[in-house]
Phi, psi and omega in degrees: 000328194302311180299319179294318181298314180297320178295318181295319179296321179297321178299311181294315183296321179297319178300310183298318180292322179295318181295334177296341185236015183250126179289163184308316186293344183249012185297327191299319188299305181295326180293316180291334176289321184273328186262146171294145182300330180259029184304142173257111186250129181235124183234183183287157171297134010261013182282310175060229192272141169226115183255127182094144187294327179294321177290328176299318183290311185280332184269339182234298191292315182295314175300322181294315182286335173292326181277332179230079188299331183258028185298135172226158179249129173246125185256133179258323177225135184210113182218167178220171178169182182242144172230106190064233181259017179252140177252131188237151166227137183218142178210160176216153181168224185219141156271144180223135177188167178278123186276092187258343182218144182307144182224123180057032183073002173283125184291134176298145180251347188072007184247162174295132185229140178255131179240107179288134179234151164226135188219136172236134175240146164256133178238146175213130179053040174082003181242149175278118182257336177221146179218135177231125183222135171251131173243137181279076182291334176298323178287327175297318176299319179300317179294336179272001174103012182249120172252097192255358177226164176304152179300143179301146170289322176276175179288145174206172185103140186076188185266141169293134185281161171284179178305144178307319185275000181051043184236026188272352181261101188262076180279334181264161177299138180255160180291128185295325179291320175298317179300315181295324178295321179295317178300312184297322180292319177294322177296321177294319178297315179295321177296325175298320180296327179290351177270007179304127184269006178083003183229309188241130174298332180298339182295341181271348177052045183291340177297345177285343190240335183252140171297140181307329181250032180292159182246126181244122187250089179274178182280168172303138186104335174241312172089188184263140171242141185242021175194166174299321181297312179295319180301317180290327183277324187267332183231301190299313179299304179301325180296318181287331173296317183285322185228068188292339181263021186305140182154146185284143175282117182302131177073011182284172179291180182091195190221134166273128169293158175299139171255117184205164180228151176216118181061232182274005187242155170216159182214154178187173177174179178223158181222114176057034175271137171303130195232313189193168176252133180281093183241007174221171182293132179226119179050042178083358181269128176292157185301140178251345185076007182287135170274110190266156163256165186222142168245110191211130177239155176221139163236128180245146175240131182251140168231116183065238182253019181227151173274133186244340180212149184210118179257125190226081171290140176224138176278083182295326180296318175295322178296315179295326177302320179293338181263010175091012181244113178265100183296323179292324175295318176302316182296316181296335181266001185249159170257136179288152172291160178294132177265002182275075182212000000 
């Protein structure tokens, strides 16, 4: 796997670095070089699917760059690997740029704006054939002055930080034994979650897998937790109240992201997979009985035998849409708060 994995990471990293220095009028060339002409691109609601490289350019990249002409990408975690016969590269971090023109009906602020991203690619024969990206658009709205959902239980505002050790960009080959240990620890943690008895969080024994002061970086609307106790109070507990039967339907529609590890890191996720039934209060919404699908990514960092950091983009706007809440409609009907402060 290693030569192909290293080549794939180099392809993606070169694309990302090139786009940081390419003006709008020259975007097509590097994108067409890296992506297969029939690429299947999947993005957050309301962008959703763009099929084919030309539609990717005109449907996503050009509108984004017109709204943020000086846009650059800063990557916090970047890893690659194989899951079965598929080769993946995945990264998370931020786009940053001056918001000069409305984007997706979000009013431009003229200010520097941070757009948190999580991205998974499938590569074959040196080309990107599939792309999955979550952008925290709810947080972009917040920066534009719109608070459209209840305040997060966890901390939010500002940028989610990179790994404490600043070691998340894995351009070089990693030790295979370390990689396997990271995979095994995440699998053990996930198996523990499946032991939930429907009543007590303690039934999952998550203290066996997470450092007591681990950091969990959720999306806007859920926020950041800085300990196992906060994680259980701010996210895990409320999530299980809302979606107590959470778990994937075997063989269901949607897509599993590759689950793979490299060095001290591992990554995985799902896209539009049937996930749970909304039978408890979620973000102030009473139960709807809706069987939801989920767009959710994870990057985990291991130290020794414990997980210490976890970056978790979730397409909250898509999830709320399934529960009958159109966040973009709410925004269009609202006035932003003053940003002159």
